N, C-alpha and C positions, 0 to 999 in steps of 0.2 A: 513646278513647285507644288502645289496643292495635291498632286497625287502622291509626291513623296513627305508630305503631313499626314496623309491618310495614311500611308504605308507603315511612317513612325509611331501614328495615335495604334493600330492593329496591334502593332508590334509590343509596345508597351501595355496593351490588353492584356495579350498573350503570356507576357512575363508575369506579369499579376497574378492571373487567372493562375499560370503554373506553381508563383508562390504561394498562392493561397493554398493549392492542393497539397504541395509540400507539406505548409504548416500544420493542415488539417489531419495529416498523420505521423505529425511528430511526439515526441513524448512531453510536449511544452503544452502541445493544444490537451492530450489525455490528462495532463494535472490540471490545467484551467477548467478545463470542461466536471472535472471531478468536484476541482471546487464551486462551482457555479453551482451544479447540480443538488451538491449536498446544502448550500445556501438556499435553493430554489425549493427546499426537501420532494426532489424531482426523481422518484423510484429509479425509473426508465434512463433516464440521462446515466446517472452515476451507474450502470449496470451496464451501459455501453462502455465502461471505460473501468468495471471492477469485475471480477471472478466470485462473486458472492461464495459458492462453495469452497475455493481456496482460501479465500479470508479466515472464513470458521475454520478451516483446519490451521492455519495461523494462530488463530486464537485458542486454540487446543495445544498450538506447540509451546504459546507462551504460559499457559495455564502449567503446563508440565516444566515449564524452567524456572516457573517460581516457585514451585514445588522442591525441584531437586535442588535448588540453590539454597531455600530455606533448610532442609534435609543436611544439605552440605555444610552448612553453617553449625548446624547441631550437634552431627555425628559424622563429620568428613566425607571422605573419598567411599568409605560404606556406605552412610545412609543417603548420600546422592546416589550409589549405583543402584540400592535398594527403592527409590522413589522412580526411580526411571522404572526400572523393572517393573513394580505396580503401576504407573502409568501406561506402559505397552500393553499392559495385559487388561487395561480397562479400556483404553482405545480400541482394541479389538474387539472389546466383546460391545461395548456398546457406542461406538466412535460416531457409526452414520447416523444414529437415529438423535445423539446430540447437534450433530451439525447440522442436518436436518432444521434443529428447534432453533439454532443460532443463525442460520438464515434466515428465517421467518422471523428473529428478531431483529436483525439486522435493519431487514426492508422496513419493518413498523417504525424503528428509530427515527430512519430516514422520512419517512413519512411524515413523521411528527414535528421535523427541523431538529432533533436533537442528535443526530450522529457526528461523532467526531468532533463536537466540543470538547469532548474529553475520551479518548482512548483507555479504559481501565484506568490507570493512575497515571498512565502518558498523557501529557498536556503537551500539543505540540506549538510551539511558538506562531504567532501571526506574520502573515504576509512574505518579504523577500527572506526575513529574519528564520522563516522556517524551512528554507527549502536550499540544503545543501550541494554537493559537488552531483553532478548525473555522470556516472560511468558504464561502458558495456562489461557485461559479465562474460563468464566462460561459453556461454550457451547460448548467446545471442542476446540474451535479455538487457535490460537495462536496471542497474541500481542507481537507487535514487536515495540521497540523504537527507532525513526527516529531524530537524533538530527542535528539540523541546525541554522539558525537564518533571522530572518527576520524583515527589517529594522534597521539591524544594532544590534538587540536585540536577543540574545540567548532563542530558543526555542526548545520543543519536541513533537512531532508526533506521535500518536500512532496507525500507522498500524496493520490493520485485516488481517489475513490470516484464510482462508478456507480449511479443508482438500476434496481434490477431489478424490475419490477412483478409482480404475478401476479395468480390471481383473479379472479373475477369483475368485469369492466371495468376491468381491473388496479388494482382499489380498494389491491390490498393488495401487499406486497411487502416488498422490505431493500435493505441497502445494497451493492455490491461493489467489493471493491478491486481496480482496474484497472490502476496503474501509479504512476507520478510524475512532474512537471511536468520537460520538459528542463531547464528553467533551475536547478532544485534541484539536478541531476545534472550540471550543468556546475559549480555551485558546490561538488557536493561531491567532483569529481574533483581542483578545483584546492586543495582544501582538503586532500584527501588528501597527494595530491604535495607540498606544503608542507610539512604535518605531519611526513610521513616525511622530508624533506630538513633538519629539523633535529634528528632522531634521531641 
C-alpha cells in the first residue's frame, strides 16, 4: 500500500511539473510576464517576451496609418495614396535610425515605470476586460485582441505574438510580442480621429 502511495505521489509530481512546463511555454504565460515585467519596471523581463525592434516598426506603421487616415479624410483616396508614398520614402531613408531611437525610448520608459500606461492615444482596458480572443494566425503566430479606448471610443488592437523556440531541438521556448496587424492599426487611427473630432 505504501509503495502504491509513493508511486501515486511521484505521478502527481510528474504531471504537475509537466503542467508547469506547458504553462511556461504558453501565450498566457507570456502575457502574464509582460504585464508583471512592465509593472515591475523590469526591462529584461519584458524583453524576454517582446521584440523591441519589431515593436518599434509597428509604432512607425501606426504613425503612417494616422497620416494616411488624416490625408484620406482631407483629400480622399488620392490624398491617402500620396501620404503612403511619402511615408514609404521617409521610412526607407531614415527608418532604421528612427527605430533605434524608439527602441532606446521604449527601454527607458519601461525602466521608469511609465510604459504601457498609455500607448500613444490608445488606452488598454485593465485586467480581464482588456484581453479578448486569442486565435492562431495563418503563419503559426498568435493573434491576441487587446480591448481599449481612444479619445473615448472603444477600439480593439490585434497584437501579434511569434514563437521563440529554444533548448534542445527547439523543444522549449516562449512567445514574443512582435507588433500588431496593420488592419487593426488602420482601424485605431480612424477611430482615434473620429473620437477626437466629436470632443
